[in-house]
C-alpha positions, 0 to 999 in steps of 0.5 A: 314656446310649446310647453306640455305640462303633465300632473297626476291632479288639476284644479279645478278638475281633481284636487288632492293638495298644492299641487293641483293648484299649481298645475291649474294655474301656472299655465293660465299665467304661461298663456297670458305670456303668450306661450301654447301651453297644454296640460295633460292629466288623467281622465278620471272617473269623478271628472267623466261623471261630473256634468261641469265638465263637457269633455270632448273626444280628441282621440277616441283610441290610441295604442300605448305601448311601454313593453312587449306585455305591457300594452294598454289602449288609451283614448284622450278627452280635451277641455278649452278652460280658462284659455288653456287647452286640458287633456284628459287621458283615459284607459279602461282600468285605475283612472275609472277607479278614481271617483272622488279627491281620496281616491286619486292616488291608488297603490302601485306604479303601473298607473303612472308608468302608462299615463307617462307614456300615453302622454308622450303618444298622444302628443305624437297623435296630436301631431303637436311636439312640445320644446318642453315638456314640464313633468311634476312629482314622483307620478311623472318622474318616468316620463323623462326616463321613457324619452331617453330610454325609449322614447321615438327619435322625435322627442331628442330635441324636447327638454324636460324639467321636473318640479319637485313639489314634496321631496318626501314622496318618491315612489319607490318600487321594485327594480322589476319595473326595469324589466317590465318596461323592457328597460336594460337592468344596467340603468338600475345603479346609483347614479340613475335609477336606484336607491338604497336598493329600490327604482325611485321614480322622484330620483329617476325625474331629477337624473333625466330632466334637463332642469330640475327645480323646487317650489321656492327658493329655501326649499331648494336649499333645505333639500340638500341637507340631510335634515331635509333631503330625504336620503338624496341629499347628495344628489341634490347637491350634485343638481346644485353644483352642475346647476340644474336645481332651482327654487321658483316661488309658488304663485296663487290665482289672484283671480280665483281668490280675491276678497273683492269678488269671491262669490264663495264668501258671505261679503266682500272687502279689501285693505282700504275696506274691512268692513266685510271682512268682520262679516265674513268672521260673524258668518263664519262662527254662525255656521260651525256653530261657535258662539263669538266671544268677545274681542276673541282672536279667530284662529283658522286652519286648512290643512292635510291633518299630519305632523309635517304640518304641524298637526301634532304640535298645535294638539301639545299645546291646545291647553295653554293656547285656549288659555289665551283669549282665542277661538280656533277651527280646523279643516281637513282630512288625514292622520286617524289619530290626529283626527281622533285627537282633534275630536277629544279636543272638541269636546272638552272645548266646546265653546272655543273649538269646531273641527271640520273633518272634511275636503271642501273647498268652498268651505275653505274659502269661508276658512280664509276668509273669516279667521283673523290668523291663519296656523302654519306650523310645519315641520318643512314646507316646501312652498305652501299656499295656504299662507299666501291665500291667507294673506290675500284674504287678510288673515294674518298667517303665523308659521314655522321658518321653513321652505316657502314659509321663510320666503313669503312670512315676515315677523311683525310685516305680514306675519309671525315667524317662529324657529325651531319645532318647538311647543314653547316657541309656537305658543310663544308666537300665538300669544304675540299674535293674540296681543297684536290682535287687540292693538287694533292700529297695529293689526290693521297695518299687518292686514294691508300689508298682507293683502297688498302683497303681490303673490300672483303668478305673473313673476313666477311664470316669468322664471318658469319661462326663464327654466325652459329656456335654460333647458332648451339651451341646455339639451341643444348644446349638450345632447343626451350624451353629453348631459348623461355625463354631467349627471352622472359623473 
């Protein structure tokens, strides 16, 4: 199959969160299955200025016309990386301003509309029309809309899938967007583009795509409920009933995350020989300036600082947690009030806690490999990659049972799990984990189970191929009119 994957962030070129990891590693797995997969992303200033990426010009200039009043000139750069073709769409506005991961997501909608249309135009200019366009999160939600409502006839037979990486971020804007795109205002209705008086990009992708998926089976069920549905649970129930919503569990790149070969960690190890892991722990404690405490479990966090990630729960229980024989390192950026609280914790517990307020993937590898226990007390978690990476490095995850965490971490087998978003339950589970850490036989079994599990992309990539095939079959059998009837009732 010919597959075009669109994403606002792709590792290793630009990364804000787990979306980048998926967009960077899934194509390699698809390529290994024999498919012609190409990835398109914005050509950010930080990519074009990075000497590590020797970009070549694929298209010097081409016109992107979204309407009579919305016309931009674009260019296309190209790079072969790990056997996959990556394309970078550039223009003189928006993307040059993104010079770091913190500036990838600038306010507004125009850059995302432009990127969606430019990706379609670039494919036509390259004379490469895919069988499937794979859109990711709300930033690409209007791609299927543009294909069906304003697209060139050559897109009529191309199927689309839309992947929801986090339903909480939907991209809501004023209805003037439709006028800006010369789209009929009749599309501004609750069956198509309107949600609570605004144009909703994520809903647009869900309504117009041939297939929709989330990044774990449990999250696909959760978003059909008011608790997790973010006001779109009715649409999610409708998609599920129409057999258009599924959950495909994310994987990780097991070549990049390999404790036996990882060049970013101070010592290598395997489930059969964990001596190197002990050295990684010693090195991490030295690096962050914590004096080792005899028999203490080192807990690690690599996360965005937010309530969604349960970082407030950790703050609320910190005094009781540090009454245990533990040390803790938290690495991440995010909500300013949480960052302030973590700085206060560091001042109060200088021998047990370090707050690493930075985005640094290299440092994250050392936290993953050097910690004993990895904390993910998330309020909700569509999939989560942290627990998968942690297990790969023999660091036992402690998680709340939600989303992809429920699909990958099993209490007493490869980690520790608590049910409710409760400080008491979280703290009790931490105490269970610390007690288990003190039992070397039990702990080694946990570590071996975690490290020997297969969370590579092999199985998940095959599931995506099946999803692509269903989308293609749906497009061929139903056609635009019939599909629209099925979706809107």
